[in-house]
Biopython code that builds the backbone (N, CA, C, O; Angstrom):
import numpy as np
from Bio.PDB.StructureBuilder import StructureBuilder

atoms = [
    (1, "MET", "N", (0.850, -1.355, -0.156)),
    (1, "MET", "CA", (0.028, 0.032, 0.039)),
    (1, "MET", "C", (0.746, 1.534, -0.052)),
    (1, "MET", "O", (1.632, 1.961, 0.689)),
    (2, "SER", "N", (0.274, 2.038, -0.884)),
    (2, "SER", "CA", (1.061, 3.809, -1.009)),
    (2, "SER", "C", (1.109, 4.767, 0.434)),
    (2, "SER", "O", (0.345, 4.720, 1.398)),
    (3, "ILE", "N", (1.808, 5.283, 0.295)),
    (3, "ILE", "CA", (1.607, 6.270, 1.730)),
    (3, "ILE", "C", (0.387, 7.305, 0.900)),
    (3, "ILE", "O", (-0.383, 7.786, 1.731)),
    (4, "SER", "N", (0.124, 7.656, -0.293)),
    (4, "SER", "CA", (-0.921, 8.367, -0.412)),
    (4, "SER", "C", (-2.434, 7.474, -0.257)),
    (4, "SER", "O", (-3.552, 7.963, -0.092)),
    (5, "LEU", "N", (-2.152, 6.353, -0.343)),
    (5, "LEU", "CA", (-3.698, 5.312, -0.015)),
    (5, "LEU", "C", (-3.643, 5.752, 1.320)),
    (5, "LEU", "O", (-4.614, 6.370, 1.757)),
    (6, "ALA", "N", (-2.681, 5.541, 2.035)),
    (6, "ALA", "CA", (-2.829, 5.397, 3.511)),
    (6, "ALA", "C", (-2.945, 6.594, 4.218)),
    (6, "ALA", "O", (-3.194, 6.500, 5.420)),
    (7, "ILE", "N", (-2.758, 8.198, 3.497)),
    (7, "ILE", "CA", (-3.575, 9.200, 4.017)),
    (7, "ILE", "C", (-5.015, 9.252, 3.475)),
    (7, "ILE", "O", (-5.924, 9.762, 4.130)),
    (8, "ALA", "N", (-5.202, 8.677, 2.187)),
    (8, "ALA", "CA", (-6.662, 8.720, 2.017)),
    (8, "ALA", "C", (-7.443, 7.782, 2.931)),
    (8, "ALA", "O", (-8.616, 8.117, 3.090)),
    (9, "GLN", "N", (-7.153, 6.978, 3.394)),
    (9, "GLN", "CA", (-7.628, 5.757, 3.893)),
    (9, "GLN", "C", (-7.485, 6.399, 5.863)),
    (9, "GLN", "O", (-8.313, 6.052, 6.705)),
    (10, "HIS", "N", (-6.512, 7.148, 6.120)),
    (10, "HIS", "CA", (-6.310, 7.711, 7.466)),
    (10, "HIS", "C", (-5.676, 6.548, 8.445)),
    (10, "HIS", "O", (-6.001, 6.395, 9.622)),
    (11, "ARG", "N", (-4.749, 5.792, 7.760)),
    (11, "ARG", "CA", (-3.700, 4.994, 7.955)),
    (11, "ARG", "C", (-2.729, 5.013, 9.000)),
    (11, "ARG", "O", (-2.319, 6.160, 8.824)),
    (12, "LEU", "N", (-2.129, 4.621, 9.863)),
    (12, "LEU", "CA", (-0.864, 4.956, 10.781)),
    (12, "LEU", "C", (-0.016, 3.936, 9.445)),
    (12, "LEU", "O", (-0.372, 3.005, 8.722)),
    (13, "LEU", "N", (1.468, 4.860, 9.667)),
    (13, "LEU", "CA", (2.749, 4.458, 9.528)),
    (13, "LEU", "C", (3.375, 4.070, 10.288)),
    (13, "LEU", "O", (3.340, 4.485, 11.446)),
    (14, "ILE", "N", (4.167, 3.126, 9.866)),
    (14, "ILE", "CA", (5.537, 2.547, 11.103)),
    (14, "ILE", "C", (6.743, 2.867, 10.218)),
    (14, "ILE", "O", (6.659, 2.962, 8.994)),
    (15, "PHE", "N", (7.614, 2.992, 10.760)),
    (15, "PHE", "CA", (9.111, 3.054, 9.798)),
    (15, "PHE", "C", (10.220, 3.202, 11.230)),
    (15, "PHE", "O", (9.930, 3.399, 12.411)),
    (16, "THR", "N", (11.840, 2.981, 10.436)),
    (16, "THR", "CA", (12.811, 3.920, 11.495)),
    (16, "THR", "C", (13.075, 4.694, 10.987)),
    (16, "THR", "O", (12.943, 4.740, 9.764)),
    (17, "TYR", "N", (13.704, 5.919, 11.890)),
    (17, "TYR", "CA", (13.771, 6.842, 10.979)),
    (17, "TYR", "C", (15.067, 7.794, 12.399)),
    (17, "TYR", "O", (14.888, 8.193, 13.549)),
    (18, "ASP", "N", (16.390, 7.785, 11.358)),
    (18, "ASP", "CA", (17.517, 7.910, 12.704)),
    (18, "ASP", "C", (17.276, 7.203, 13.933)),
    (18, "ASP", "O", (16.956, 7.655, 15.033)),
    (19, "GLY", "N", (17.489, 5.970, 13.550)),
    (19, "GLY", "CA", (17.471, 4.454, 14.243)),
    (19, "GLY", "C", (16.361, 4.412, 15.548)),
    (19, "GLY", "O", (16.539, 3.776, 16.586)),
    (20, "THR", "N", (15.445, 5.062, 15.297)),
    (20, "THR", "CA", (14.338, 5.223, 16.123)),
    (20, "THR", "C", (12.910, 4.822, 15.094)),
    (20, "THR", "O", (12.435, 5.471, 14.162)),
    (21, "GLU", "N", (12.463, 3.477, 15.693)),
    (21, "GLU", "CA", (11.037, 3.300, 15.214)),
    (21, "GLU", "C", (9.972, 4.478, 15.528)),
    (21, "GLU", "O", (9.896, 5.030, 16.626)),
    (22, "ARG", "N", (9.491, 4.661, 14.867)),
    (22, "ARG", "CA", (8.452, 6.164, 14.623)),
    (22, "ARG", "C", (6.585, 5.339, 14.228)),
    (22, "ARG", "O", (6.165, 4.467, 13.467)),
    (23, "ILE", "N", (6.223, 5.900, 14.856)),
    (23, "ILE", "CA", (4.509, 5.342, 14.530)),
    (23, "ILE", "C", (3.559, 7.155, 14.224)),
    (23, "ILE", "O", (3.133, 7.826, 15.165)),
    (24, "VAL", "N", (3.448, 7.549, 12.843)),
    (24, "VAL", "CA", (2.593, 8.526, 12.722)),
    (24, "VAL", "C", (1.574, 8.625, 11.874)),
    (24, "VAL", "O", (1.382, 7.728, 11.053)),
    (25, "GLU", "N", (0.973, 9.445, 11.924)),
    (25, "GLU", "CA", (-0.020, 9.942, 11.132)),
    (25, "GLU", "C", (-0.094, 10.759, 10.064)),
    (25, "GLU", "O", (-0.647, 11.851, 10.197)),
    (26, "PRO", "N", (0.404, 10.401, 8.934)),
    (26, "PRO", "CA", (0.402, 10.814, 7.510)),
    (26, "PRO", "C", (-0.330, 12.061, 6.909)),
    (26, "PRO", "O", (-1.427, 11.848, 6.393)),
    (27, "HIS", "N", (0.267, 13.621, 6.921)),
    (27, "HIS", "CA", (-0.853, 14.473, 6.582)),
    (27, "HIS", "C", (-0.732, 15.002, 5.168)),
    (27, "HIS", "O", (-1.654, 15.316, 4.415)),
    (28, "ILE", "N", (1.102, 15.059, 4.852)),
    (28, "ILE", "CA", (0.817, 15.745, 3.550)),
    (28, "ILE", "C", (2.035, 14.897, 2.999)),
    (28, "ILE", "O", (3.054, 14.987, 3.685)),
    (29, "TYR", "N", (2.118, 13.947, 1.684)),
    (29, "TYR", "CA", (3.248, 13.877, 0.848)),
    (29, "TYR", "C", (3.810, 14.759, -0.187)),
    (29, "TYR", "O", (3.050, 15.623, -0.625)),
    (30, "GLY", "N", (4.656, 14.714, -0.520)),
    (30, "GLY", "CA", (5.182, 15.773, -1.668)),
    (30, "GLY", "C", (6.763, 15.753, -1.798)),
    (30, "GLY", "O", (7.723, 15.153, -1.314)),
    (31, "VAL", "N", (6.415, 17.025, -2.983)),
    (31, "VAL", "CA", (8.266, 16.879, -2.787)),
    (31, "VAL", "C", (8.757, 18.516, -2.796)),
    (31, "VAL", "O", (8.137, 19.446, -3.311)),
    (32, "ASP", "N", (10.034, 18.581, -2.084)),
    (32, "ASP", "CA", (10.609, 19.964, -1.820)),
    (32, "ASP", "C", (11.134, 20.792, -2.696)),
    (32, "ASP", "O", (10.946, 20.193, -3.755)),
    (33, "ALA", "N", (11.722, 21.874, -2.973)),
    (33, "ALA", "CA", (12.145, 22.512, -3.831)),
    (33, "ALA", "C", (13.451, 22.108, -4.607)),
    (33, "ALA", "O", (13.719, 22.530, -5.732)),
    (34, "ARG", "N", (14.233, 21.240, -3.878)),
    (34, "ARG", "CA", (15.302, 20.583, -4.175)),
    (34, "ARG", "C", (15.031, 18.870, -5.012)),
    (34, "ARG", "O", (15.820, 17.984, -5.339)),
    (35, "GLY", "N", (13.737, 18.992, -5.103)),
    (35, "GLY", "CA", (12.570, 17.216, -5.629)),
    (35, "GLY", "C", (13.150, 16.361, -4.585)),
    (35, "GLY", "O", (13.718, 15.343, -4.981)),
    (36, "GLU", "N", (13.109, 16.598, -3.285)),
    (36, "GLU", "CA", (13.506, 15.528, -2.167)),
    (36, "GLU", "C", (11.999, 14.949, -1.530)),
    (36, "GLU", "O", (11.349, 15.741, -0.848)),
    (37, "PRO", "N", (11.557, 13.810, -1.721)),
    (37, "PRO", "CA", (10.067, 13.346, -1.215)),
    (37, "PRO", "C", (10.469, 13.550, 0.160)),
    (37, "PRO", "O", (11.494, 13.291, 0.791)),
    (38, "LEU", "N", (8.664, 14.428, 0.612)),
    (38, "LEU", "CA", (9.216, 14.406, 2.272)),
    (38, "LEU", "C", (7.595, 13.972, 2.704)),
    (38, "LEU", "O", (6.677, 13.765, 1.910)),
    (39, "LEU", "N", (7.546, 13.915, 3.906)),
    (39, "LEU", "CA", (6.177, 13.546, 4.330)),
    (39, "LEU", "C", (6.133, 14.467, 5.655)),
    (39, "LEU", "O", (6.987, 14.523, 6.540)),
    (40, "SER", "N", (4.855, 15.212, 5.554)),
    (40, "SER", "CA", (4.605, 15.776, 7.015)),
    (40, "SER", "C", (3.353, 15.043, 7.769)),
    (40, "SER", "O", (2.268, 14.783, 7.248)),
    (41, "ALA", "N", (3.746, 14.771, 9.105)),
    (41, "ALA", "CA", (3.343, 14.071, 9.590)),
    (41, "ALA", "C", (2.981, 14.069, 11.441)),
    (41, "ALA", "O", (3.881, 14.297, 12.249)),
    (42, "TYR", "N", (2.017, 13.873, 11.728)),
    (42, "TYR", "CA", (2.159, 13.908, 13.087)),
    (42, "TYR", "C", (2.241, 12.461, 14.039)),
    (42, "TYR", "O", (1.428, 11.567, 14.273)),
    (43, "GLN", "N", (4.057, 12.798, 14.570)),
    (43, "GLN", "CA", (4.210, 11.672, 15.134)),
    (43, "GLN", "C", (3.180, 11.174, 16.477)),
    (43, "GLN", "O", (2.450, 12.016, 17.000)),
    (44, "VAL", "N", (3.198, 9.760, 16.964)),
    (44, "VAL", "CA", (1.770, 9.776, 17.866)),
    (44, "VAL", "C", (2.757, 8.548, 18.849)),
    (44, "VAL", "O", (2.244, 8.279, 19.935)),
    (45, "GLU", "N", (4.060, 7.845, 18.535)),
    (45, "GLU", "CA", (4.699, 6.865, 19.240)),
    (45, "GLU", "C", (6.247, 7.057, 18.586)),
    (45, "GLU", "O", (6.579, 7.356, 17.439)),
    (46, "GLY", "N", (6.936, 6.806, 19.611)),
    (46, "GLY", "CA", (8.458, 6.560, 19.103)),
    (46, "GLY", "C", (9.276, 7.629, 19.593)),
    (46, "GLY", "O", (8.847, 8.623, 20.179)),
    (47, "GLY", "N", (10.659, 7.340, 19.286)),
    (47, "GLY", "CA", (11.720, 8.229, 19.543)),
    (47, "GLY", "C", (11.759, 9.534, 18.723)),
    (47, "GLY", "O", (10.882, 9.799, 17.900)),
    (48, "SER", "N", (12.606, 10.184, 18.929)),
    (48, "SER", "CA", (12.983, 11.452, 18.619)),
    (48, "SER", "C", (14.552, 11.987, 19.221)),
    (48, "SER", "O", (15.152, 11.618, 20.231)),
    (49, "ARG", "N", (14.935, 12.988, 18.183)),
    (49, "ARG", "CA", (15.915, 13.684, 18.243)),
    (49, "ARG", "C", (15.899, 14.651, 19.376)),
    (49, "ARG", "O", (16.948, 14.708, 20.017)),
    (50, "SER", "N", (14.678, 15.611, 19.844)),
    (50, "SER", "CA", (14.446, 16.082, 20.655)),
    (50, "SER", "C", (13.975, 15.840, 21.823)),
    (50, "SER", "O", (13.518, 16.662, 22.617)),
    (51, "GLY", "N", (14.092, 14.543, 21.967)),
    (51, "GLY", "CA", (12.981, 13.367, 23.057)),
    (51, "GLY", "C", (11.679, 13.203, 23.271)),
    (51, "GLY", "O", (11.133, 12.321, 23.935)),
    (52, "GLN", "N", (10.903, 14.639, 22.315)),
    (52, "GLN", "CA", (9.567, 14.728, 22.491)),
    (52, "GLN", "C", (8.972, 13.076, 21.688)),
    (52, "GLN", "O", (9.399, 12.835, 20.559)),
    (53, "PRO", "N", (8.106, 12.160, 22.296)),
    (53, "PRO", "CA", (7.570, 11.345, 21.575)),
    (53, "PRO", "C", (6.255, 11.386, 20.667)),
    (53, "PRO", "O", (5.893, 10.487, 19.907)),
    (54, "ALA", "N", (5.528, 12.764, 20.923)),
    (54, "ALA", "CA", (4.552, 13.226, 19.520)),
    (54, "ALA", "C", (4.740, 14.320, 19.358)),
    (54, "ALA", "O", (5.418, 14.964, 20.158)),
    (55, "GLY", "N", (4.162, 14.894, 18.201)),
    (55, "GLY", "CA", (4.188, 16.401, 17.282)),
    (55, "GLY", "C", (4.807, 16.285, 16.377)),
    (55, "GLY", "O", (5.470, 15.324, 15.985)),
    (56, "TRP", "N", (4.575, 17.692, 15.779)),
    (56, "TRP", "CA", (4.642, 17.456, 14.307)),
    (56, "TRP", "C", (6.214, 17.343, 13.567)),
    (56, "TRP", "O", (7.030, 18.245, 13.754)),
    (57, "ARG", "N", (6.538, 16.160, 12.727)),
    (57, "ARG", "CA", (7.576, 16.609, 12.261)),
    (57, "ARG", "C", (7.372, 16.209, 11.046)),
    (57, "ARG", "O", (6.285, 15.738, 10.712)),
    (58, "LEU", "N", (8.409, 16.343, 10.195)),
    (58, "LEU", "CA", (8.596, 16.326, 8.527)),
    (58, "LEU", "C", (9.832, 15.285, 8.480)),
    (58, "LEU", "O", (10.870, 15.467, 9.117)),
    (59, "PHE", "N", (9.601, 14.228, 7.687)),
    (59, "PHE", "CA", (10.576, 12.961, 7.287)),
    (59, "PHE", "C", (10.874, 12.995, 5.621)),
    (59, "PHE", "O", (10.133, 13.332, 4.697)),
    (60, "ARG", "N", (12.276, 12.503, 5.625)),
    (60, "ARG", "CA", (12.527, 12.664, 4.033)),
    (60, "ARG", "C", (12.613, 10.979, 3.819)),
    (60, "ARG", "O", (13.307, 10.135, 4.386)),
    (61, "MET", "N", (11.792, 10.893, 2.952)),
    (61, "MET", "CA", (11.609, 9.433, 2.435)),
    (61, "MET", "C", (12.805, 8.638, 2.429)),
    (61, "MET", "O", (12.785, 7.544, 2.993)),
    (62, "ASP", "N", (13.971, 9.103, 1.790)),
    (62, "ASP", "CA", (15.441, 8.321, 1.921)),
    (62, "ASP", "C", (15.848, 8.060, 2.826)),
    (62, "ASP", "O", (16.829, 7.322, 2.920)),
    (63, "LYS", "N", (15.161, 8.635, 3.933)),
    (63, "LYS", "CA", (15.838, 7.827, 5.437)),
    (63, "LYS", "C", (15.198, 7.184, 5.901)),
    (63, "LYS", "O", (15.677, 6.596, 6.870)),
    (64, "MET", "N", (13.904, 6.910, 5.576)),
    (64, "MET", "CA", (12.880, 5.989, 5.950)),
    (64, "MET", "C", (13.294, 4.429, 5.536)),
    (64, "MET", "O", (13.562, 3.983, 4.421)),
    (65, "ILE", "N", (13.241, 3.551, 7.224)),
    (65, "ILE", "CA", (13.225, 2.000, 6.763)),
    (65, "ILE", "C", (12.518, 1.129, 7.223)),
    (65, "ILE", "O", (12.363, 1.061, 8.443)),
    (66, "GLY", "N", (11.891, 0.217, 6.341)),
    (66, "GLY", "CA", (11.218, -0.350, 7.107)),
    (66, "GLY", "C", (9.721, 0.190, 7.033)),
    (66, "GLY", "O", (8.914, 0.016, 7.946)),
    (67, "LEU", "N", (9.514, 0.686, 6.163)),
    (67, "LEU", "CA", (8.092, 1.732, 5.868)),
    (67, "LEU", "C", (7.053, 0.882, 5.904)),
    (67, "LEU", "O", (7.117, 0.112, 4.947)),
    (68, "ARG", "N", (6.016, 0.666, 6.673)),
    (68, "ARG", "CA", (4.705, -0.200, 6.391)),
    (68, "ARG", "C", (3.560, 0.871, 6.771)),
    (68, "ARG", "O", (3.742, 1.835, 7.515)),
    (69, "VAL", "N", (2.568, 0.598, 6.248)),
    (69, "VAL", "CA", (0.975, 1.158, 6.325)),
    (69, "VAL", "C", (0.303, 0.118, 7.632)),
    (69, "VAL", "O", (0.094, -1.072, 7.393)),
    (70, "LEU", "N", (0.041, 0.639, 8.831)),
    (70, "LEU", "CA", (-0.505, -0.221, 9.610)),
    (70, "LEU", "C", (-2.035, -0.343, 9.264)),
    (70, "LEU", "O", (-2.499, 0.460, 8.455)),
    (71, "ASP", "N", (-2.918, -1.385, 9.879)),
    (71, "ASP", "CA", (-4.152, -1.428, 10.057)),
    (71, "ASP", "C", (-4.909, -0.306, 10.611)),
    (71, "ASP", "O", (-5.953, 0.104, 10.105)),
    (72, "GLN", "N", (-4.330, 0.215, 11.725)),
    (72, "GLN", "CA", (-4.884, 1.003, 12.723)),
    (72, "GLN", "C", (-5.094, 2.572, 12.108)),
    (72, "GLN", "O", (-4.230, 3.180, 11.476)),
    (73, "HIS", "N", (-6.753, 3.199, 12.517)),
    (73, "HIS", "CA", (-6.399, 4.388, 11.808)),
    (73, "HIS", "C", (-6.412, 5.260, 12.727)),
    (73, "HIS", "O", (-6.151, 5.060, 13.913)),
    (74, "PHE", "N", (-6.756, 6.396, 12.158)),
    (74, "PHE", "CA", (-6.668, 7.769, 12.812)),
    (74, "PHE", "C", (-7.712, 8.341, 12.510)),
    (74, "PHE", "O", (-8.304, 7.941, 11.507)),
    (75, "ALA", "N", (-8.371, 9.680, 13.443)),
    (75, "ALA", "CA", (-9.509, 10.188, 13.325)),
    (75, "ALA", "C", (-9.738, 11.321, 12.192)),
    (75, "ALA", "O", (-10.877, 11.714, 11.941)),
    (76, "GLY", "N", (-8.520, 11.861, 11.472)),
    (76, "GLY", "CA", (-8.641, 12.696, 10.646)),
    (76, "GLY", "C", (-7.681, 13.788, 11.093)),
    (76, "GLY", "O", (-7.018, 13.629, 12.118)),
    (77, "PRO", "N", (-7.559, 15.183, 10.164)),
    (77, "PRO", "CA", (-6.518, 15.956, 10.552)),
    (77, "PRO", "C", (-6.275, 16.633, 12.088)),
    (77, "PRO", "O", (-7.247, 17.138, 12.649)),
    (78, "ARG", "N", (-5.361, 16.630, 12.545)),
    (78, "ARG", "CA", (-5.033, 17.526, 13.674)),
    (78, "ARG", "C", (-5.381, 18.875, 13.795)),
    (78, "ARG", "O", (-5.164, 19.648, 12.863)),
    (79, "PRO", "N", (-5.837, 19.201, 14.720)),
    (79, "PRO", "CA", (-6.541, 21.007, 14.774)),
    (79, "PRO", "C", (-5.390, 21.757, 14.465)),
    (79, "PRO", "O", (-5.828, 22.800, 13.978)),
    (80, "ASP", "N", (-4.093, 21.806, 14.479)),
    (80, "ASP", "CA", (-3.366, 22.482, 14.051)),
    (80, "ASP", "C", (-2.843, 22.407, 12.731)),
    (80, "ASP", "O", (-2.136, 23.344, 12.360)),
    (81, "TYR", "N", (-3.113, 21.247, 11.781)),
    (81, "TYR", "CA", (-2.518, 21.065, 10.536)),
    (81, "TYR", "C", (-2.754, 22.216, 9.481)),
    (81, "TYR", "O", (-3.779, 22.869, 9.289)),
    (82, "GLN", "N", (-1.727, 22.276, 8.951)),
    (82, "GLN", "CA", (-1.614, 23.476, 8.039)),
    (82, "GLN", "C", (-1.539, 22.709, 6.493)),
    (82, "GLN", "O", (-0.492, 22.140, 6.184)),
    (83, "PRO", "N", (-2.260, 22.719, 5.906)),
    (83, "PRO", "CA", (-3.064, 21.977, 4.523)),
    (83, "PRO", "C", (-1.485, 22.577, 3.179)),
    (83, "PRO", "O", (-0.949, 21.794, 2.395)),
    (84, "ASP", "N", (-1.186, 23.806, 3.292)),
    (84, "ASP", "CA", (-0.745, 24.749, 2.191)),
    (84, "ASP", "C", (0.531, 24.512, 3.070)),
    (84, "ASP", "O", (0.965, 25.652, 3.232)),
    (85, "ASP", "N", (1.326, 23.683, 3.694)),
    (85, "ASP", "CA", (2.537, 23.557, 3.813)),
    (85, "ASP", "C", (3.611, 24.372, 2.818)),
    (85, "ASP", "O", (3.930, 23.924, 1.716)),
    (86, "GLY", "N", (4.087, 25.542, 3.321)),
    (86, "GLY", "CA", (5.117, 26.250, 2.257)),
    (86, "GLY", "C", (6.641, 25.510, 2.074)),
    (86, "GLY", "O", (7.451, 26.010, 1.294)),
    (87, "LEU", "N", (6.914, 24.493, 2.716)),
    (87, "LEU", "CA", (7.708, 23.541, 2.343)),
    (87, "LEU", "C", (7.991, 22.818, 1.382)),
    (87, "LEU", "O", (9.137, 22.590, 0.996)),
    (88, "PHE", "N", (6.655, 22.252, 0.747)),
    (88, "PHE", "CA", (6.807, 21.660, -0.006)),
    (88, "PHE", "C", (6.237, 22.329, -1.885)),
    (88, "PHE", "O", (5.307, 23.108, -2.093)),
    (89, "ALA", "N", (6.955, 21.837, -2.713)),
    (89, "ALA", "CA", (6.819, 22.381, -4.042)),
    (89, "ALA", "C", (5.937, 22.269, -4.931)),
    (89, "ALA", "O", (5.400, 22.983, -5.778)),
    (90, "THR", "N", (5.880, 20.881, -4.448)),
    (90, "THR", "CA", (4.596, 20.175, -5.101)),
    (90, "THR", "C", (3.666, 19.019, -4.205)),
    (90, "THR", "O", (4.184, 17.953, -3.874)),
    (91, "ILE", "N", (2.417, 19.312, -3.896)),
    (91, "ILE", "CA", (2.039, 18.203, -2.848)),
    (91, "ILE", "C", (1.838, 17.175, -3.989)),
    (91, "ILE", "O", (1.856, 17.638, -5.130)),
    (92, "GLN", "N", (1.650, 15.848, -3.840)),
    (92, "GLN", "CA", (1.250, 14.824, -4.251)),
    (92, "GLN", "C", (-0.526, 14.375, -3.564)),
    (92, "GLN", "O", (-1.646, 14.310, -4.070)),
    (93, "HIS", "N", (0.029, 14.153, -2.222)),
    (93, "HIS", "CA", (-1.943, 13.856, -1.498)),
    (93, "HIS", "C", (-1.652, 14.749, -0.191)),
    (93, "HIS", "O", (-0.539, 15.134, 0.170)),
    (94, "ARG", "N", (-2.570, 14.935, 0.283)),
    (94, "ARG", "CA", (-2.635, 15.289, 1.465)),
    (94, "ARG", "C", (-4.179, 14.948, 1.995)),
    (94, "ARG", "O", (-4.996, 14.390, 1.262)),
    (95, "LEU", "N", (-4.468, 15.350, 3.345)),
    (95, "LEU", "CA", (-5.259, 15.370, 4.114)),
    (95, "LEU", "C", (-6.443, 16.411, 3.657)),
    (95, "LEU", "O", (-7.426, 16.583, 4.378)),
]
sb = StructureBuilder()
sb.init_structure("model")
sb.init_model(0)
sb.init_chain("A")
sb.init_seg("    ")
for serial, (resi, resn, name, xyz) in enumerate(atoms, 1):
    if name == "N":
        sb.init_residue(resn, " ", resi, " ")
    sb.init_atom(name, np.array(xyz, "f"), 0.0, 1.0, " ", f" {name:<3s}", serial, name[0])
structure = sb.get_structure()
């Protein structure tokens, strides 16, 4: 299953990033100005450099390891979701 379909179906993603496992609610999938594929997501579980297990994160697709779509669903966009995130030159899919 693709990230776009996970976004459309409000399904959680799990992957390893910077050496720690993350579980996220995917919100925006697209490409930045350099042509790098990115995912904007709300992390609900896992590690992070900041030490905060939950919060908004921007993930580079080339740094994700073992990306899988989970059967678990999330309710929908977070209240502070910004659908027109200026970091993306092109948005391929968003909530």
